[in-house]
C-alpha positions in Angstrom: 0.0 -0.1 0.1 1.0 3.8 -0.2 3.8 4.0 2.4 3.0 0.8 4.2 6.3 -0.5 4.5 7.2 -2.3 7.7 10.7 -0.9 8.4 12.2 2.4 8.5 12.0 3.9 4.7 15.0 3.6 2.6 17.2 6.6 2.3 18.7 5.8 -1.0 17.7 4.2 -4.1 19.9 1.2 -3.9 17.6 -0.3 -1.2 14.5 -1.2 -2.7 12.1 -3.7 -1.0 10.1 -6.2 -3.4 7.7 -6.7 -0.6 4.5 -7.6 -2.8 2.7 -9.3 0.3 1.1 -5.8 0.8 1.8 -4.3 -2.9 4.3 -1.8 -1.6 7.1 -1.9 -4.2 6.0 -3.9 -7.0 8.3 -2.2 -9.9 10.6 0.3 -8.9 11.0 3.2 -11.8 13.9 5.5 -11.9 13.1 9.1 -12.7 15.2 12.0 -13.5 14.1 15.2 -12.1 13.2 16.3 -15.4 10.9 13.4 -16.1 7.0 13.3 -15.2 6.0 10.9 -12.2 4.3 7.8 -13.2 1.3 8.7 -11.1 -0.3 12.3 -11.8 -2.5 12.6 -8.7 -3.8 16.0 -10.0 -7.0 16.9 -11.9 -10.8 17.7 -11.2 -11.7 15.7 -8.0 -14.0 12.8 -8.5 -16.1 11.3 -5.6 -18.7 13.7 -5.5 -16.4 16.5 -6.1 -14.3 15.9 -2.9 -10.7 15.8 -2.8 -9.0 12.5 -1.1 -6.2 13.1 1.4 -4.6 9.6 1.7 -2.3 9.8 4.6 0.4 6.9 5.5 3.4 6.4 7.5 5.8 6.9 4.8 5.2 7.8 1.0 6.0 5.3 -1.7 9.4 7.2 -3.1 12.9 7.0 -2.8 15.2 9.6 -3.5 18.7 9.6 -4.7 20.1 13.2 -3.8 23.4 12.4 -5.9 21.7 12.3 -9.1 18.3 14.1 -8.3 16.1 11.4 -9.3 13.2 9.8 -7.6 11.8 6.1 -7.8 8.3 5.6 -7.3 6.1 2.6 -6.2 3.9 0.9 -9.1 2.3 -1.1 -6.4 -1.4 -1.7 -5.6 -2.7 0.9 -3.6 -0.8 3.4 -5.6 -2.4 1.9 -8.8 -5.7 2.0 -7.3 -5.5 5.7 -6.1 -4.8 6.3 -10.1 -8.5 5.7 -10.6 -9.4 8.7 -8.3 -8.5 12.1 -9.3 -8.0 14.9 -6.6 -6.0 12.5 -4.7 -3.1 14.1 -2.0 -0.5 12.0 -0.4 0.7 12.8 2.9 3.5 10.7 4.6 7.2 10.7 5.8 10.0 11.0 3.5 13.9 10.9 4.7 15.9 13.8 3.6 18.7 15.5 4.8 17.8 19.4 6.0 19.7 20.9 2.9 17.5 18.9 0.5 14.1 19.3 2.1 13.0 22.4 0.3 13.8 21.1 -3.1 12.1 17.9 -2.3 8.8 19.6 -1.1 8.9 21.7 -4.0 9.3 18.8 -6.6 6.7 16.6 -4.7 4.1 19.1 -4.3 3.8 19.7 -8.1 2.0 16.4 -8.0 -0.1 16.5 -5.0 2.6 14.8 -2.6 3.1 16.4 0.7 6.0 15.0 2.3 6.8 15.0 6.2 10.4 15.2 7.6 11.3 13.9 10.7 14.8 14.1 12.6 16.5 11.1 12.0 16.5 9.9 15.7 12.7 10.4 15.8 12.3 8.2 12.7 14.3 5.5 13.8 12.3 5.4 17.3 8.9 5.9 15.5 9.1 3.2 12.7 11.6 0.8 14.3 11.5 0.8 18.1 7.5 1.5 18.7 5.9 0.5 15.3 7.4 -2.4 14.2 9.0 -4.1 17.5 6.3 -3.2 19.5 3.0 -2.7 17.5 3.7 -4.7 14.7 4.6 -7.8 17.0 1.6 -7.6 19.4 -1.0 -7.2 16.3 0.8 -10.6 14.9 0.3 -12.3 18.3 3.9 -12.3 19.1 4.5 -11.9 22.9 6.6 -9.0 24.0 9.9 -9.8 25.8 10.5 -7.5 28.7 13.7 -6.3 26.8 11.4 -4.4 24.5 9.2 -2.8 27.1 12.0 -1.0 29.3 12.4 2.2 27.4 8.7 2.1 25.7 7.1 5.4 27.4 10.0 7.1 25.7 9.2 5.3 22.9 5.6 6.1 22.9 6.5 9.8 23.3 8.4 9.8 20.3 5.5 8.2 18.5 2.7 10.9 19.6 5.2 13.5 18.2 5.5 11.9 15.1 1.8 11.7 14.7 1.2 15.2 15.6 4.1 16.6 13.1 2.2 14.6 10.3 -1.5 15.7 11.5 0.2 19.4 11.0 0.7 18.9 7.8 -2.7 17.1 7.0 -4.4 20.4 8.5 -2.3 22.7 6.3 -3.5 20.7 3.5 -7.0 19.9 4.5 -10.3 22.1 3.2 -13.8 21.9 4.2 -15.4 18.8 2.2 -12.2 17.0 1.9 -12.0 13.3 3.0 -9.3 12.2 5.0 -7.9 8.3 4.7 -5.4 7.4 7.0 -3.3 3.9 7.0 -2.1 1.5 9.0 -0.6 0.8 12.1 1.9 3.9 12.2 -0.6 6.2 12.5 -3.1 5.0 15.0 -3.2 8.4 17.2 -4.1 10.5 14.0 -7.7 10.3 13.6 -8.4 11.6 17.3 -5.9 14.2 16.8 -7.3 15.6 13.7 -10.6 15.4 15.1 -9.9 17.6 18.1 -9.0 20.5 15.8 -11.3 20.1 12.9 -14.5 18.4 14.4 -16.2 18.2 11.0 -13.4 16.4 9.3 -14.7 13.2 7.4 -12.0 10.6 8.6 -11.6 7.1 7.7 -8.8 4.5 9.0 -7.8 1.4 7.5 -5.7 -1.4 9.3 -4.0 -3.6 7.1 -2.5 -5.8 9.3 -4.4 -8.1 11.8 -5.9 -6.5 14.8 -5.2 -9.0 17.6 -7.9 -10.6 20.2 -8.4 -8.4 23.2 -6.4 -10.6 25.6 -3.5 -10.1 23.4 -4.3 -6.5 22.5 -4.6 -5.8 26.2 -0.7 -6.3 27.0 0.3 -3.0 25.2 1.3 -0.6 27.6 -0.4 2.3 25.9 -3.7 0.5 24.9 -6.1 3.1 26.0 -4.5 6.0 24.2 -4.3 3.7 20.7 -7.5 2.9 20.8 -9.1 6.5 21.5 -6.9 7.7 18.9 -8.4 5.6 16.5 -12.0 6.0 17.3 -11.6 9.7 16.2 -12.2 8.6 12.8 -15.9 8.0 11.4 -15.1 5.0 9.6 -12.8 2.0 10.6 -11.9 -0.5 8.1 -10.2 -4.0 8.8 -9.3 -6.9 6.5 -12.1 -9.4 7.8 -14.9 -10.0 10.0 -12.7 -11.5 12.7 -10.2 -8.4 12.9 -13.5 -6.4 13.3 -14.6 -8.4 16.1 -11.5 -8.6 18.1 -11.2 -4.6 17.7 -14.6 -4.1 18.9 -14.1 -6.4 21.8 -10.9 -4.4 22.7 -12.8 -1.1 22.8 -15.4 -2.7 25.1 -12.9 -4.3 27.4 -10.3 -1.7 27.5 -12.4 1.4 27.2 -15.7 0.2 28.6 -17.5 1.8 25.7 -20.6 0.0 24.0 -19.8 -1.7 20.8 -21.8 -3.7 18.8 -23.4 -4.5 15.1 -20.4 -2.6 13.5 -20.8 0.6 15.9 -18.3 2.0 18.6 -20.0 4.4 20.8 -17.8 6.5 22.8 -19.7 9.2 24.7 -21.6 11.5 22.2 -19.4 10.3 19.4 -19.7 6.9 17.6 -17.7 5.6 14.5 -18.9 3.0 12.2 -16.5 -0.5 11.8 -16.8 -2.2 8.5 -14.7 -5.2 6.8 -13.4 -4.3 3.4 -10.9 -6.7 2.1 -8.1 -5.2 0.0 -7.3 -6.8 -3.4 -4.9 -6.5 -6.5 -5.0 -4.8 -9.9 -5.2 -8.3 -11.9 -4.8 -6.7 -15.5 -0.8 -5.6 -14.6 -0.1 -9.6 -14.0 -2.3 -10.7 -16.9 -0.3 -8.5 -19.0 3.0 -9.4 -17.7 2.2 -13.2 -18.3 1.8 -12.4 -22.3 4.8 -10.3 -22.3 8.0 -11.7 -24.3 10.5 -11.3 -21.4 8.3 -13.3 -18.8 7.8 -16.0 -21.8 11.3 -16.3 -22.1 12.0 -16.7 -18.1 9.2 -19.3 -18.0 11.0 -21.4 -20.9 14.0 -21.2 -18.9 12.6 -22.6 -15.7 10.3 -25.2 -17.1 13.5 -26.5 -19.1 15.5 -26.5 -15.5 12.7 -28.1 -13.6 11.7 -30.5 -16.5 9.8 -33.7 -15.1 9.6 -32.3 -11.6 6.3 -30.7 -9.8 7.3 -27.1 -8.7 6.0 -25.8 -5.2 6.6 -22.1 -4.8 6.9 -20.0 -1.9 7.4 -16.1 -1.7 7.8 -14.4 1.5 9.1 -11.8 3.0 11.7 -12.9 5.6 9.7 -12.5 8.9 8.6 -14.4 11.9 5.1 -14.3 10.9 5.4 -15.9 7.4 5.9 -19.5 8.6 9.0 -20.3 6.5 10.1 -22.8 9.1 6.9 -24.1 9.1 6.6 -24.9 5.4 10.1 -26.3 5.6 9.0 -28.8 8.2 6.0 -29.7 6.3 8.0 -30.5 3.3 10.5 -32.5 5.2 7.6 -34.5 6.5 6.0 -35.1 3.5 9.6 -36.6 1.7 9.7 -38.7 4.7 6.4 -40.4 4.5 6.1 -40.5 0.5 9.9 -41.3 -0.6 8.5 -41.9 -4.1 8.3 -38.3 -4.3 12.0 -37.6 -3.8 13.5 -36.0 -6.9 10.2 -35.5 -8.5 9.1 -32.4 -6.6 10.8 -29.1 -5.9 10.4 -26.1 -3.6 11.4 -22.8 -4.8 11.5 -20.4 -1.9 12.2 -16.6 -2.4 12.7 -14.6 0.9 12.9 -11.1 0.6 14.6 -8.9 3.3 12.7 -6.4 5.3 14.7 -3.5 5.0 18.3 -2.7 5.6 18.3 -2.7 9.4 16.4 -6.1 9.9 19.7 -8.0 9.9 21.2 -6.4 12.6 18.5 -7.8 15.1 19.2 -10.7 17.2 15.8 -12.1 16.2 16.3 -11.9 12.5 19.8 -13.4 13.0 18.3 -16.4 14.8 15.6 -16.9 12.2 18.5 -16.9 9.5 20.2 -19.9 11.1 17.2 -21.6 11.9 16.1 -21.7 8.2 19.5 -22.2 6.8 19.8 -25.2 9.3 16.4 -26.8 8.0 17.2 -26.1 4.3 20.9 -27.8 4.6 19.2 -30.6 6.4 16.5 -31.6 4.0 18.7 -31.1 1.0 21.5 -33.2 2.7 19.0 -36.0 3.4 16.9 -36.1 0.6 18.9 -34.6 -2.3 21.0 -36.1 -5.0 23.6 -35.2 -7.1 21.5 -34.0 -9.8 18.6 -32.4 -8.2 17.9 -30.7 -4.6 14.3 -30.7 -3.2 14.7 -27.0 -1.9 16.2 -23.9 -4.2 16.3 -21.4 -1.4 17.0 -17.4 -2.4 17.1 -14.9 0.2 16.9 -11.7 -2.1 14.3 -9.7 -3.9 13.6 -10.8 -7.5 12.5 -8.7 -10.6 8.7 -8.1 -11.3 9.3 -10.2 -14.6 11.0 -13.2 -12.4 8.4 -13.1 -10.1 5.4 -13.3 -12.5 7.3 -16.2 -14.0 7.7 -17.9 -11.1 3.8 -17.5 -10.6 3.3 -19.2 -13.9 5.8 -22.0 -13.5 4.8 -23.3 -10.3 2.2 -26.2 -9.8 1.2 -25.1 -6.3 1.7 -22.1 -3.8 2.4 -22.8 -0.4 1.7 -19.8 1.8 2.2 -21.2 5.5 2.0 -17.6 7.9 1.0 -17.9 11.4 -0.5 -14.6 11.4 -1.3 -12.4 8.2 -3.5 -9.5 7.6 -4.5 -10.5 4.2 -1.5 -11.7 2.1 -1.9 -10.6 -1.6 0.5 -12.9 -3.1 -2.5 -15.6 -3.3 -4.1 -13.2 -5.5 -1.6 -12.7 -7.7 -0.8 -16.4 -8.2 -4.2 -17.0 -8.9 -4.2 -14.3 -11.8 -1.1 -15.9 -13.2 -2.7 -19.1 -13.3 -5.4 -18.4 -15.8 -5.4 -21.5 -18.1 -2.9 -23.7 -16.0 -5.1 -23.9 -12.6 -2.4 -24.2 -10.1 -3.3 -25.1 -6.6 -3.5 -22.8 -3.7 -2.5 -23.8 -0.3 -3.3 -21.0 2.3 -2.7 -21.1 5.9 -5.7 -20.7 7.8 -4.4 -17.9 9.9 -4.2 -15.7 6.7 -6.8 -13.0 5.8 -6.6 -14.2 2.2 -8.2 -17.6 3.6 -11.2 -16.1 4.4 -11.6 -14.7 0.9 -10.2 -17.5 -1.1 -11.1 -20.3 1.2 -13.4 -22.0 -1.4 -10.9 -21.8 -4.0 -7.8 -23.3 -2.0 -6.7 -25.9 0.2 -6.4 -24.8 4.1 -3.7 -26.0 6.3 -2.8 -25.5 9.7 0.8 -24.6 9.7 1.5 -26.2 13.4 0.0 -29.3 12.3 3.0 -30.8 10.3 1.7 -34.3 9.3 -1.7 -32.8 8.2 0.3 -30.1 6.4 2.7 -32.8 4.3 -0.4 -34.9 3.5 -2.0 -31.7 1.9 1.1 -31.1 0.0 0.6 -34.7 -1.6 -3.0 -34.2 -2.2 -2.2 -30.8 -4.1 0.6 -32.6 -6.4 -1.9 -35.4 -7.1 -5.1 -33.5 -7.6 -7.1 -34.6 -10.5 -7.4 -31.9 -13.5 -11.3 -31.2 -12.6 -10.8 -30.5 -9.2 -8.0 -28.2 -9.7 -10.0 -26.2 -12.5 -13.0 -25.9 -10.0 -10.9 -24.4 -7.3 -9.1 -22.1 -9.5 -12.4 -21.2 -10.9 -13.9 -19.6 -8.0 -10.4 -18.0 -6.7 -10.0 -16.4 -10.2 -13.7 -15.0 -10.0 -13.0 -13.5 -6.7 -9.8 -12.0 -7.6 -11.2 -10.5 -10.8 -14.2 -8.5 -8.9 -12.7 -7.6 -5.8 -9.9 -5.4 -7.1 -7.8 -2.7 -5.2 -9.9 -0.1 -7.2 -13.4 -1.5 -6.0 -11.4 -1.7 -2.3 -11.0 2.0 -2.4 -13.9 3.2 -3.9 -16.1 1.1 -1.6 -14.3 2.5 1.6 -14.4 5.9 0.2 -18.3 5.8 -0.6 -19.1 4.4 2.8 -17.1 7.2 4.3 -18.7 9.9 2.2 -22.6 8.5 2.9 -22.0 8.4 6.6 -23.6 10.7 9.3 -22.1 14.2 8.2 -22.2 15.9 11.8 -19.7 14.2 14.0 -20.7 16.5 17.1 -24.2 15.7 16.8 -24.2 11.8 17.2 -25.6 10.2 20.5 -26.0 6.9 19.0 -26.0 5.2 15.4 -30.2 5.9 15.1 -30.1 9.2 16.9 -29.3 12.7 16.1 -29.1 15.4 18.8 -31.9 17.7 18.7 -31.7 21.5 17.7 -32.4 24.1 20.5 -36.2 25.3 21.0 -36.9 29.0 20.4 -37.7 29.3 24.4 -39.6 32.6 23.4 -41.7 30.9 21.0 -42.7 28.4 23.2 -43.7 30.8 26.1 -45.9 32.7 23.4 -47.5 29.5 22.2 -48.2 28.9 25.8 -49.7 32.4 26.4 -52.0 32.0 23.3 -53.2 28.6 23.9 -56.5 27.9 26.1 -56.4 24.3 26.9 -52.5 23.2 27.8 -51.2 19.6 28.3 -47.9 19.5 29.6 -46.4 16.1 29.6 -42.8 15.1 31.4 -40.8 12.3 32.5 -39.3 11.7 35.7 -35.9 10.3 35.7 -33.3 12.1 33.7 -35.8 14.6 32.9 -36.9 16.1 36.4 -34.3 14.4 38.4 -30.6 14.4 37.3 -29.4 11.5 34.6 -28.6 8.5 36.0 -30.8 9.3 39.3 -34.1 8.0 38.1 -35.4 4.7 37.6 -35.0 5.0 33.9 -31.3 4.7 34.4 -31.1 3.3 37.9 -27.8 2.6 39.4 -27.9 0.7 42.3 -25.2 -2.3 43.1 -27.8 -4.6 45.2 -29.7 -7.7 44.3 -32.9 -6.6 46.4 -35.9 -6.9 44.4 -37.5 -4.0 46.3 -35.9 -0.7 47.1 -35.9 0.6 50.6 -37.5 4.5 51.3 -33.9 5.9 51.7 -33.0 4.4 48.3 -36.1 5.7 46.7 -35.3 9.4 47.9 -32.0 9.2 46.2 -33.2 7.6 43.0 -36.0 10.4 42.9 -34.1 13.8 44.1 -36.7 16.0 42.5 -35.2 19.6 43.7 -37.5 21.8 45.6 -37.1 24.1 42.9 -38.1 22.1 40.1 -40.9 20.5 42.2 -42.3 24.0 42.8 -42.4 25.1 39.1 -44.3 21.6 38.2 -46.9 22.1 41.0 -47.2 25.7 39.9 -48.0 24.5 36.5 -50.5 22.1 38.0 -52.3 24.7 39.9 -53.2 26.7 36.7 -57.1 25.7 35.9 -56.4 25.7 32.0 -53.0 23.6 32.3 -52.8 19.5 33.2 -49.4 18.5 33.8 -48.9 14.9 33.6 -45.7 13.1 34.8 -45.3 9.8 33.1 -42.5 7.4 34.4 -41.8 3.7 34.8 -41.6 4.3 38.5 -44.2 2.8 40.8 -47.1 4.3 42.1 -45.9 4.6 45.7 -42.7 6.4 44.2 -44.7 9.1 42.2 -47.0 9.6 45.3 -44.0 10.4 47.6 -43.0 13.3 45.1 -46.0 14.5 44.1 -48.8 13.0 46.0 -50.0 16.2 47.4 -50.3 18.1 44.4 -52.6 18.7 41.5 -50.2 17.0 38.9 -51.4 13.9 37.2 -49.6 11.0 37.9 -48.9 7.8 35.4 -46.6 5.1 36.7 -45.8 2.0 35.3 -45.3 4.0 32.0 -48.9 5.2 32.3 -50.7 1.8 33.1 -52.1 3.8 36.2 -53.4 7.3 36.2 -54.2 9.5 39.0 -55.6 12.8 38.3 -54.1 15.1 41.0 -54.8 15.1 44.9 -58.6 15.2 44.7 -58.7 11.7 42.8 -58.8 9.1 45.2 -58.8 6.1 43.3 -55.8 5.0 40.9 -57.4 4.3 37.2 -56.3 1.2 35.0 -55.6 2.6 31.6 -55.3 -0.8 29.5 -57.5 -3.8 29.0 -57.0 -7.0 30.7 -53.2 -7.9 30.3 -51.4 -11.1 31.1 -48.6 -11.0 34.0 -48.5 -14.9 34.3 -45.0 -14.7 32.7 -43.5 -12.5 35.7 -42.3 -15.3 37.9 -40.9 -17.2 35.0 -38.9 -14.2 33.8 -37.7 -13.5 37.6 -36.3 -16.9 37.9 -34.3 -16.5 34.7 -33.4 -12.9 36.3 -32.1 -14.6 39.4 -30.1 -17.3 37.7 -28.3 -15.0 35.4 -27.5 -12.3 38.5 -26.0 -15.3 40.5 -23.3 -15.8 37.6 -23.0 -12.1 36.7 -21.1 -9.9 39.5 -22.6 -6.6 40.3 -26.1 -7.0 38.5 -29.6 -6.9 40.0 -33.2 -7.2 39.6 -36.0 -4.9 40.0 -39.7 -5.6 40.0 -42.8 -3.5 39.3 -46.3 -4.4 39.0 -46.5 -4.4 35.3 -42.9 -5.3 34.5 -39.6 -6.4 35.7 -35.9 -5.4 35.0 -32.3 -6.7 35.0 -29.5 -4.2 35.8 -26.4 -4.7 34.3 -24.8 -1.0 34.1 -22.4 -1.6 37.2 -20.9 -4.8 36.0 -17.9 -5.5 33.7 -18.8 -4.4 30.3 -17.6 -6.8 27.8 -18.8 -9.8 30.3 -21.9 -8.3 31.2 -22.6 -7.5 27.3 -22.3 -11.2 26.8 -24.5 -12.1 29.5 -27.2 -9.9 28.2 -27.3 -11.4 24.7 -27.5 -14.8 26.5 -30.3 -13.6 28.7 -32.4 -12.6 25.8 -32.0 -15.5 23.9 -33.1 -17.5 27.0 -36.2 -15.2 27.2 -37.0 -15.2 23.3 -36.5 -18.8 22.8 -38.5 -20.3 25.4 -40.5 -18.5 28.4 -41.8 -15.6 26.7 -42.3 -17.1 23.2 -46.2 -17.0 22.4 -46.7 -14.3 24.9 -47.9 -10.7 24.4 -44.6 -9.1 25.8 -41.7 -6.7 24.8 -38.1 -6.9 25.7 -36.4 -3.5 25.8 -32.6 -3.2 26.3 -31.7 0.5 26.8 -29.3 2.3 29.1 -27.7 -1.4 30.2 -31.1 -2.2 31.3 -33.1 -5.2 30.0 -37.0 -4.8 31.0 -39.8 -7.0 30.2 -43.2 -5.4 29.9 -46.8 -6.4 28.3 -46.7 -5.6 24.5 -48.1 -2.2 24.1 -47.7 -0.8 27.2 -45.7 2.4 26.6 -45.8 6.1 27.2 -46.9 6.8 24.0 -49.8 4.7 24.0 -50.6 5.6 27.6 -50.4 9.6 26.5 -52.8 8.8 23.5 -55.5 7.2 25.9 -55.1 10.0 28.1 -55.5 12.6 25.5 -58.5 10.7 23.8 -60.6 10.0 26.7 -60.0 13.5 27.8 -61.8 14.8 24.4 -64.3 11.9 24.9 -65.3 12.8 28.3 -65.6 16.7 27.6 -68.0 16.1 24.7 -69.9 13.3 26.5 -70.0 14.5 30.0 -68.7 11.3 31.2 -65.7 10.1 33.2 -62.1 10.5 31.7 -61.3 6.6 31.8 -63.2 3.4 30.5 -64.7 1.1 32.7 -65.8 3.8 35.4 -69.4 5.7 35.7 -70.2 8.8 37.5 -68.5 10.2 40.5 -67.6 13.6 39.1 -69.0 16.6 40.3 -69.8 19.7 38.3 -67.0 21.5 40.2 -64.5 18.7 39.1 -65.7 19.7 35.5 -65.3 23.1 35.8 -61.8 22.7 37.4 -60.4 21.0 34.3 -62.9 23.1 31.7 -64.1 19.8 30.1 -67.3 21.6 29.1 -65.3 23.9 26.9 -62.6 24.2 24.3 -60.3 21.0 23.5 -56.9 21.0 24.1 -54.6 23.0 22.0 -51.2 22.7 23.3 -48.7 20.0 24.3 -45.5 20.2 25.5 -43.5 17.0 25.7 -40.5 16.9 27.8 -38.1 13.5 28.0 -35.1 11.8 27.5 -33.2 11.0 24.2 -33.6 7.1 24.8 -35.5 4.3 23.4 -37.7 4.2 26.3 -39.1 7.8 25.2 -39.1 7.5 21.6 -42.7 6.4 21.0 -44.0 9.3 23.2 -42.2 11.7 20.8 -43.2 9.9 17.7 -46.8 10.4 18.9 -46.4 14.0 19.3 -44.8 14.4 15.8 -47.9 12.3 14.2 -50.6 14.3 16.2 -49.0 17.5 14.9 -50.3 16.7 11.6 -53.3 14.5 12.0 -56.5 14.9 14.3 -56.6 12.9 17.6 -59.6 10.7 16.7 -57.6 9.6 13.6 -54.3 8.9 15.4 -56.4 7.2 18.2 -58.5 5.0 15.6 -55.3 4.0 13.4 -53.2 2.9 16.5 -56.4 1.0 17.8 -56.5 -0.9 14.6 -52.9 -1.6 14.5 -52.8 -3.1 18.0 -55.6 -5.4 17.1 -53.7 -6.7 14.2 -50.7 -7.4 16.3 -52.5 -8.8 19.2 -52.0 -12.6 18.1 -49.1 -14.0 19.6 -45.7 -14.4 17.9 -42.7 -16.9 18.1 -40.4 -14.1 19.6 -41.1 -11.0 21.5 -40.4 -7.6 19.9 -37.1 -6.2 21.0 -35.8 -2.6 21.1 -32.2 -2.0 21.1 -30.6 1.3 22.6 -27.0 2.4 23.1 -26.3 4.6 26.5 -27.8 8.0 25.7 -29.3 9.8 28.7 -29.4 13.3 27.3 -32.3 15.4 28.0 -34.6 16.2 24.7 -36.4 18.7 26.8 -36.3 19.8 30.5 -36.4 22.8 33.2 -33.4 25.0 33.6 -32.9 23.4 36.7 -31.5 20.2 35.1 -28.9 22.5 33.3 -30.1 21.5 29.8 -31.9 23.5 27.6 -35.3 22.5 25.8 -34.7 21.1 22.8 -36.6 19.8 19.8 -36.6 19.2 16.2 -39.4 19.6 13.9 -40.0 17.7 10.5 -38.5 19.2 7.2 -36.7 21.7 9.4 -39.6 24.2 9.2 -39.2 25.2 12.9 -39.7 23.7 16.4 -43.4 24.9 16.4 -46.4 24.9 14.4 -50.1 24.7 14.6 -51.7 22.0 12.6 -55.5 20.6 13.4 -55.6 23.1 16.3 -52.6 21.3 17.9 -49.2 22.9 19.1 -46.4 20.3 19.4 -42.8 20.9 21.0 -40.8 17.8 20.7 -37.6 16.3 19.7 -37.9 14.4 16.5 -36.6 10.8 17.0 -36.7 8.0 14.0 -40.0 5.9 14.1 -40.4 2.9 16.2 -39.9 0.4 13.4 -36.4 2.0 13.3 -35.6 0.5 16.7 -36.9 -2.6 16.2 -34.8 -5.7 15.2 -35.3 -9.7 15.3 -32.7 -12.2 16.2 -32.3 -14.0 13.2 -30.4 -16.9 14.6 -30.1 -18.8 17.9 -27.6 -20.9 19.2 -28.2 -24.5 19.9 -26.0 -24.9 22.8 -27.3 -23.2 25.3 -29.7 -24.6 28.1 -33.5 -24.7 27.1 -35.1 -22.0 28.8 -38.2 -24.1 29.5 -35.8 -26.1 31.5 -35.1 -23.4 34.0 -38.9 -22.0 34.0 -41.6 -24.6 33.0 -44.4 -22.8 30.7 -47.6 -22.7 32.6 -50.8 -24.4 31.0 -52.6 -21.2 30.2 -52.0 -17.3 30.9 -53.8 -15.8 33.7 -54.9 -12.2 33.7 -53.8 -10.3 36.9 -55.0 -6.8 36.1 -58.0 -5.6 34.2 -60.2 -1.9 34.6 -63.0 -4.3 36.3 -60.3 -5.4 39.2 -58.5 -2.6 40.4 -55.4 -3.9 42.4 -56.0 -3.8 46.1 -55.4 -1.8 48.2 -55.6 1.2 45.9 -52.7 3.6 46.9 -54.0 6.8 48.1 -57.5 5.8 48.6 
């Protein structure tokens, strides 16, 4: 890739790596100062008229300062970017101070912006921290203590290098540009850019593997590196396994929420995708047909006539598994002596860089490989042939293509590899010949080309040797079948498609990084308080609806976001007081509004009846506990009224048993129980483990005890709540408004199931014989629990109340039939207020449809609320359920028939407040 070399960037043209595993330097091209560069990135920007700033650890260029010439890479990513005009490259180039001005001016002509670092910092940045530490850990290589003694100093140098590169990017960037950061050298860069330019669109792609969280956690600066990457809008990895590891590391190290390709960190979130890189096959197909390559092929076929050719082309590195490949060949020749003299392994190993041979690990690997090669050749070789031809050097592009063409099988035995594009190149060059591809299952390519290859475990030498034999003896029909699949994949998944796919995804993401609370929510705009006050004054009959926890109480103090590390099912009065700590000032505001004869204040919450009575029991506030299942119309109302038809609560005892089961096996979790619902709280538990337990819990609930029941599962703010289907704040408020108007016109009681009992003074108190409600102010949280309430208000804004009520009543009847799985609403932690009073230190916020303002009068109704996606956006189904979990019915047997516990005609006894 562009500037993705593993070692310290070369300083002279004599040191050119042929690392085609990452398509870094496929064909060095020497160009004098007066000539044109091979790739001109200037031109009219394509990709929706946005420039693309590609940032890499180093630019793919080698400078010969003596002859004033440049050598540029013709590798994969470089070629892919050629198809996108308006691309700017930023990266490090080694240059003495006296030559930097000339080099910068020369590269700027073609949209390349070099970054210069002091030589000492460059050595520490690339070699000590990036390669010796990050590259090793990301490839599952344990760190010896000798590498960690000065690691903090190395990390500070790594930070400085990222800051210097960041300054160059900021100087080049213009509003609307896309910034694409590459690989492990620049893990800190996205967050550095984000802090300076919050609206910058940033993508990050990691070319190497991302390890499991257990391995990643060994890094000394693990949190800083993850936070740096999470500054990006979009993070791309090669395969799903790496993406899963990345999300797991974010959860376990940072304690953030990560699931379904999204990582939520505070108010920000970034998307995580898998986007495997490919090659540009046209170049290799053209090379196969070239005269020079055909001549080399003819010579090789003559030299190895009568023998099958196995090819190994690797960078000389511990992770490439070269010794594993040699051991497998030795075992194969030992078990199948009939192949001695009939097969040859051509192993080409190119060096990392000029500094690598100086390391002790490199020298030890050289000794090991040389010893194995000598032993095999000495044991199985003859005077006329040797089973291994070993070259520890680079080869030209034409020689490489010829080797690809001649080989009967390519053997890749990496013990860990991000992708390994050698496999793609070999498949392309084998068109019409159908060579066999042998892939280690620990390479990223095995996930893409697995169906077109033979996969091996490099550590299983016996099985590896048997696979070599099968590849050599494979029938032609089978070889053609495997090659056909692999070739079709390589042709369609090119580097150009990879680049365009990533950039298109980055372009289409949520545009404003600062206004993201969760993947499906937008932060509301601030309402015009003067407009709200004026609409309030002009209205004749007003309804103010407000929540409790996080709205009238500080965030995290209400029952909606309960934080109480106890296993008790019931809360003590002292705990209740702390959970519902409504300040005297806020309480006086609410009670003053409720005393107005033209204003009805409704406090709706999932709190219990007793909890709401303790706060507003002596006021005229209408109380709607249990998400509005009960209603009490102020202090003069002596009864609690049931707002819903008969509901089945027979599932509660069984659910409580399952909750108890998971509470016992998940530390710092607890249960809570209300009259119509029960919940399992896991916000205080270890995040990664708790999320897994929560997923298992929901599988248990859906797969057994809640099947064929009319229930809903809400997983919001780290609380799993089970409640009857349709029992929501939105449905409750709709019933309250509907029956309010019905009572006003028919002079009957407000609620179904009751007759009489209201005096003329009561009707006069609420003005029931006069005008209908013409103002509704809805105040609540930005959470999925309140989403249906805001959605209802948005619907009432443009439709008459009766039409909305009849529509939802019809939908409820259609949904009344039991379903195999309960509907589940997902939500990430987001407890910011959509609207609240000033004492909670949050502005009244809202959003209207089509951006026409926060207020409007349609059908005689004024609605002030926050716009949140409609409920169907928040609902998902579980498509697969594991089969290896305990049967839920074994934990809690299903009853023979449901038993209604609450109905309008059977009010709970004793009625609180009677």
